[in-house]
C-alpha positions in Angstrom: 89.6 195.8 74.1 86.4 197.1 73.1 86.3 200.8 72.5 83.5 203.2 71.8 85.1 206.2 70.1 82.2 208.8 70.3 80.5 209.6 73.4 79.0 212.9 74.6 78.7 213.5 78.3 77.9 216.7 80.4 78.3 217.5 84.0 75.3 217.0 86.4 75.3 220.7 87.2 75.2 221.5 83.4 72.1 219.3 83.0 70.4 220.4 86.1 70.4 224.1 84.4 69.8 222.7 80.9 67.1 225.4 80.3 69.5 228.1 80.8 72.6 226.5 79.3 70.8 225.7 76.1 70.5 229.2 75.4 74.3 229.7 75.6 75.2 228.4 72.2 73.0 228.4 69.1 74.2 225.1 67.7 73.8 223.3 71.0 70.2 224.7 71.1 69.7 223.5 67.6 70.6 220.0 68.6 68.8 219.8 71.8 65.6 221.9 71.4 63.6 218.8 71.2 62.0 218.1 74.5 63.1 214.3 74.0 66.6 215.2 73.7 69.1 212.9 75.6 71.8 213.9 78.1 74.2 211.7 79.9 76.6 212.0 82.7 79.7 209.6 83.2 77.7 207.0 85.3 75.1 206.7 82.7 77.8 205.9 80.3 79.4 203.4 82.7 76.1 201.5 83.1 75.7 201.1 79.4 79.5 200.1 79.0 78.9 197.2 81.5 75.7 196.1 79.6 77.3 196.1 76.1 80.8 194.9 77.0 82.7 198.1 76.4 86.0 198.3 78.0 86.8 202.1 77.3 84.9 205.0 76.0 86.2 208.2 74.5 84.2 211.0 76.1 83.8 214.6 75.5 81.3 217.5 75.4 79.6 219.4 72.7 81.2 221.7 70.3 80.5 225.3 71.3 81.5 228.8 69.9 82.0 230.1 73.5 85.3 229.3 75.0 83.8 229.5 78.5 81.2 226.7 77.7 84.1 224.6 76.3 86.2 225.0 79.6 83.3 224.0 81.6 82.9 220.8 79.6 86.5 220.1 79.6 86.8 220.4 83.3 84.2 217.7 83.6 86.0 215.5 81.2 89.2 216.0 83.1 87.4 215.1 86.4 85.8 211.9 85.1 88.9 210.8 83.5 90.8 211.0 86.8 87.9 209.3 88.7 87.7 206.5 86.0 91.0 206.2 84.4 90.7 202.6 83.3 87.2 203.4 81.5 87.4 206.8 79.9 89.6 208.4 77.4 89.1 212.1 77.5 89.1 214.5 74.4 88.9 218.3 74.6 86.5 220.6 72.7 87.7 224.1 71.7 86.6 226.6 69.0 89.6 226.5 66.7 89.6 230.2 65.8 89.3 231.4 69.4 92.3 233.4 70.7 92.4 231.1 73.8 92.4 227.8 71.7 96.1 227.3 72.4 95.9 227.8 76.0 93.0 225.6 76.5 94.4 222.7 74.5 97.7 222.8 76.4 95.8 222.9 79.7 93.8 219.8 78.7 97.0 218.1 77.5 98.6 218.7 80.8 95.7 217.5 82.6 95.8 214.2 80.8 93.3 214.3 77.9 94.3 212.4 74.8 92.7 214.3 71.8 90.3 216.8 70.6 86.7 216.6 69.4 84.2 216.2 68.4 84.8 219.5 66.5 81.6 220.5 64.7 82.7 223.2 62.1 79.2 224.7 61.7 79.0 225.0 65.5 82.3 226.9 65.8 82.1 228.9 62.4 85.2 227.4 60.8 85.7 226.2 57.3 87.9 223.3 57.6 89.0 223.4 54.0 90.6 226.8 54.4 94.2 226.3 56.1 94.2 230.0 57.1 91.2 229.2 59.4 92.2 226.0 60.8 96.1 225.4 60.2 97.1 226.9 63.5 94.8 224.4 65.3 95.8 221.5 63.3 99.5 222.3 63.9 99.1 222.5 67.6 97.2 219.1 67.6 99.9 217.6 65.8 102.5 219.0 68.3 100.6 217.5 71.2 100.0 214.2 69.3 96.3 214.8 69.7 94.0 212.8 67.3 91.1 215.1 65.9 87.7 213.9 65.9 86.0 216.1 63.4 82.5 216.1 62.4 81.6 215.5 58.7 78.3 214.7 57.3 76.6 213.7 54.0 75.5 216.7 52.0 72.5 215.0 50.3 69.4 213.1 51.6 67.2 214.0 54.4 67.7 216.9 56.8 68.2 216.7 60.5 69.0 219.0 63.2 72.8 219.5 62.9 73.2 218.6 59.4 75.8 221.2 58.3 77.8 222.0 55.2 81.0 220.1 56.0 81.0 217.1 53.8 83.5 215.0 51.8 84.9 218.0 49.9 85.9 219.9 53.0 87.0 216.8 54.7 89.4 215.7 52.0 91.0 219.2 51.9 91.4 219.3 55.5 93.2 215.9 55.3 95.4 216.6 52.5 96.4 220.2 54.0 97.4 218.5 57.2 98.7 214.9 56.2 100.5 214.3 59.5 97.6 214.8 61.6 95.6 211.6 62.9 92.1 212.5 61.9 89.0 210.7 62.8 85.9 211.6 60.8 82.6 211.1 62.5 79.5 209.8 60.6 81.7 207.9 58.2 83.1 211.2 57.0 80.0 212.0 55.2 80.7 209.3 52.7 84.5 210.2 52.2 85.4 206.7 52.8 83.9 205.7 49.6 86.5 207.7 47.6 89.2 205.6 48.9 88.4 203.3 46.0 90.4 206.0 44.2 94.1 204.9 44.5 95.4 208.4 45.0 92.9 209.2 47.6 93.8 206.0 49.5 97.4 207.4 49.7 96.3 211.0 50.5 94.0 209.7 53.4 96.4 207.3 55.0 96.0 209.0 58.5 92.2 209.2 58.2 90.0 207.2 60.2 86.0 206.9 60.2 83.7 206.4 63.1 80.1 204.9 62.7 78.3 207.6 64.8 74.6 207.7 64.0 75.1 205.2 61.3 71.8 203.4 61.9 70.1 206.7 61.2 71.9 207.3 58.0 72.9 204.1 56.2 71.8 200.5 55.6 73.8 198.0 57.5 75.6 197.1 54.3 77.6 200.2 54.6 80.2 198.1 56.4 80.3 195.8 53.5 80.9 198.9 51.3 83.7 200.0 53.6 85.2 196.5 53.0 85.1 197.0 49.3 86.6 200.4 49.7 89.4 198.8 51.7 89.0 200.9 54.9 87.7 198.4 57.4 90.9 198.7 59.2 90.2 202.4 59.7 86.5 202.1 61.0 85.9 202.7 64.7 82.8 202.1 66.6 81.3 205.3 67.7 78.0 205.1 69.2 77.1 209.0 69.7 75.7 208.0 73.1 73.4 209.0 74.5 71.8 209.2 71.1 72.4 205.5 70.5 74.0 202.6 72.5 76.6 200.3 71.1 74.0 197.6 71.3 72.4 199.2 68.2 75.4 198.8 66.3 75.9 195.1 67.3 72.4 194.6 66.0 73.3 196.3 62.6 76.3 194.2 62.3 74.3 190.9 62.7 72.6 191.9 59.5 75.8 192.0 57.7 78.4 189.4 56.4 81.1 190.9 58.6 83.4 188.3 60.0 84.2 188.0 63.7 87.8 189.2 63.0 86.4 192.4 61.0 83.9 193.1 64.0 86.7 192.8 66.5 88.6 195.5 64.5 85.8 197.9 64.3 85.0 197.3 68.0 88.2 198.3 69.4 91.4 197.0 67.7 91.5 199.8 65.3 90.9 202.5 67.8 93.6 200.9 70.0 96.1 201.6 67.5 95.6 205.3 67.7 94.3 206.0 71.0 96.3 203.6 73.3 99.6 203.9 71.6 102.3 206.0 73.3 
């Protein structure tokens, strides 16, 4: 079972009116103001999955501050999961501090979605290190048995649109404040995985996973070998960040490492299966 744990899709109607919709959310606009910005519908993902041998993709919209925009995205995810139940695992997006957060997550749970994310803290104006801002959301996700896909980025190096202030410090505090939640940190957790070389952090982060979204733009291929040294390869999930990149780009990167075939299989789906396909 090969799983891509990080795929963004939007409805055809939303994309059709993208000039209008891009103005509805400032962070969405920040990410997609470039005329070359890519958008995908479910069928675009299916085509790429067939080319790259992906069996299942975790699909979701884009983190937004406006609940109405989130509901529209979630409606589309609910629809495509019903149409392609063997190919897609649906995640919901919500602004964690919105008064309607609980109602929307329960609605998505009852409609068959299996997790929540990608939550981008800067987009939804939440500090994940402050339990008074994020604790209610985390508690509900725990109750619903929803894994949380949370954006976290490196806080050093080059700037790119969407690079925010949520890095390893905030990611660590969110994890230790909510130790029983399954948390998947996008983009290698902004480097948080490196600190699992510290014995106490390896214990604190036992329920934390890391996806590889945008890795080719951020790190040398040897980041996978660093993850092996840190002892976290069993917690690394292939996340393509499609349509930004295809899984094929990651396979090319793996060929430049000394990863074993067994390790590649773990990253390419076995690790994800343990948290996404278990009942």
